[in-house]
N, C-alpha and C positions, 0 to 999 in steps of 0.2 A: 389574693384575698377571695378568690372565687369560692362560693359556697359557704361563706361565713356571714354572720349578721352585719358586720361592718361592710363587707363587700356588697351586700344587698342594699344597704343604705346609700352607699356610694353610687350604685347603679341607679337607684331611684332619684338621687339628686341630679345625676347626669341626664336622665330622661326628662325630668322636669325642666332643667335648664335648656335642653334642646327643643322640646316640644310643647312647653308651657306647663303652668302649675296644675292644670286640670287634665294632664295626660292620662292618669289612671281612671278618672271619671269618664273620659271619652272612650277608652278602649272597653271599659265595662259596659257602657251604654250601647256600644256597637254590638257587643256580644249578646246583650239582651234583645236587641232589635232583630238579630239574625234568626232567633229561635222561631220555629214554625210548628212546634208540636202542640202548643196550646196550654198544656199542663192542667192543673186543677182549675184555673180561672175559666177555662172553656166550659166546664161543667160544675157549677157551684153546688148543685145538689149532691153530686158524687163527693165533692170535697167535704161537705157537711157530714155525710155518712161516715167517711173515713175518719174524720176528727172525732166523731162520737164513738166509733169503735176504739180508737186509741185512748180516749178518755176513760173508757170502761176497763181497760187493761191496767190494773194497778201493779206497779213494780215494788210496792212496799209489802212487807210480810204482814200477815194478819196478826193483830194484837190479841193476846189471850188475857182477858181480865177477870 
């Protein structure tokens, strides 16, 4: 069953039974804490500028009315 949806669900059930119901929350939190690059949160002004740029770029076609 390896590589199938059913196999993944079985593996998840096994992991939760072995390591607790919050297994995936724990490994996700550990990964988040290990990061040291800062990301956008380190520079809020840069994040604001990037969001503004993205907001100005429309992916919709211009309507001709």
